[in-house]
C-alpha positions as CSV (number, residue, x, y, z in Angstrom):
1,M,128.8,-203.2,139.0
2,V,128.1,-201.7,135.7
3,Y,130.2,-198.4,134.6
4,G,129.8,-196.2,131.4
5,Y,132.7,-194.6,129.5
6,H,132.2,-191.8,127.1
7,R,135.0,-189.5,125.4
8,T,134.9,-186.7,122.9
9,S,137.9,-185.5,121.1
10,T,137.3,-181.8,122.0
11,T,135.4,-179.6,124.2
12,D,133.5,-178.4,121.2
13,Q,132.1,-181.8,121.0
14,H,129.1,-182.7,123.5
15,L,129.4,-185.4,125.9
16,D,125.4,-185.3,126.3
17,R,124.5,-187.7,123.5
18,G,126.9,-190.4,124.5
19,I,125.7,-190.3,128.2
20,K,122.2,-190.2,127.2
21,E,122.7,-193.5,124.8
22,I,124.3,-195.3,127.8
23,T,121.7,-194.2,130.3
24,D,118.9,-194.9,128.0
25,Y,120.3,-198.5,127.3
26,C,120.6,-199.1,130.8
27,T,117.1,-197.9,131.7
28,S,115.5,-199.9,128.9
29,N,117.2,-203.0,130.0
30,H,116.8,-202.6,133.7
31,I,120.5,-202.3,134.5
32,E,121.5,-200.5,137.4
33,L,124.2,-198.1,136.2
34,S,126.8,-197.0,138.9
35,K,128.4,-194.1,137.2
36,I,129.5,-192.9,133.7
37,Y,133.1,-191.6,133.2
38,T,133.8,-189.0,130.7
39,D,137.1,-187.3,129.2
40,Q,137.3,-184.7,126.5
41,Q,140.4,-185.3,124.9
42,T,142.1,-187.3,121.9
43,G,141.5,-191.0,121.5
44,K,145.1,-191.4,120.2
45,N,146.2,-192.8,123.5
46,F,144.9,-194.0,126.7
47,N,146.6,-191.4,129.0
48,R,143.3,-189.8,129.9
49,P,142.6,-188.9,133.5
50,R,139.1,-190.3,133.9
51,Y,139.7,-193.4,131.9
52,Q,143.1,-194.2,134.0
53,V,140.9,-193.7,137.2
54,L,138.2,-196.0,135.9
55,K,140.7,-198.5,134.5
56,E,142.9,-198.4,137.4
57,D,140.7,-197.7,140.6
58,V,137.2,-198.4,139.9
59,L,136.6,-201.6,137.5
60,R,136.8,-205.0,139.3
61,S,136.6,-208.6,138.1
62,G,133.0,-209.3,137.2
63,D,132.1,-205.7,136.6
64,E,130.7,-204.5,133.2
65,L,132.0,-201.5,131.1
66,I,129.4,-199.9,128.5
67,I,130.6,-197.7,125.9
68,T,128.7,-196.2,122.9
69,E,131.1,-197.2,120.1
70,V,134.6,-198.8,119.9
71,D,136.2,-195.6,118.8
72,R,135.0,-193.7,121.9
73,L,137.4,-196.0,123.8
74,G,140.4,-195.3,121.5
75,R,141.4,-194.6,118.0
76,N,144.6,-196.8,117.6
77,K,143.1,-200.2,116.6
78,Q,145.9,-202.1,118.1
79,E,146.1,-200.3,121.4
80,T,142.2,-200.6,121.7
81,L,142.4,-204.3,121.0
82,K,145.1,-204.4,123.7
83,E,142.8,-202.6,126.0
84,L,140.0,-204.9,125.2
85,Q,142.1,-208.0,126.0
86,Y,143.3,-206.5,129.3
87,Y,139.5,-206.3,130.3
88,R,139.0,-209.9,129.3
89,D,141.9,-210.9,131.2
90,K,140.6,-209.3,134.1
91,N,137.2,-210.7,133.9
92,I,135.6,-207.5,133.1
93,R,133.0,-207.4,130.5
94,V,132.8,-204.6,127.8
95,K,129.8,-203.8,125.9
96,I,129.8,-201.9,122.9
97,L,126.3,-200.4,122.0
98,E,126.7,-199.6,118.2
């Protein structure tokens, strides 16, 4: 299964751009996208409700996660690298479009 994730830091920022980028990428590459999860809060940590649901309850070995940019996943480089390693260990492919 293929899932997308997009985050903006504030509700003033629009999620539409990232959702469109992920959707367009999947459409042009004939990828069936199951769902896009979104959060509108800081990227300083990973305690974001929709992200936690995606990570803990949805993604399984063999799945793919598509994000537009690495900083949409998180702002802290060390913590983001740990997240990426977690996905590698779980055999979940992370595709970063930019």
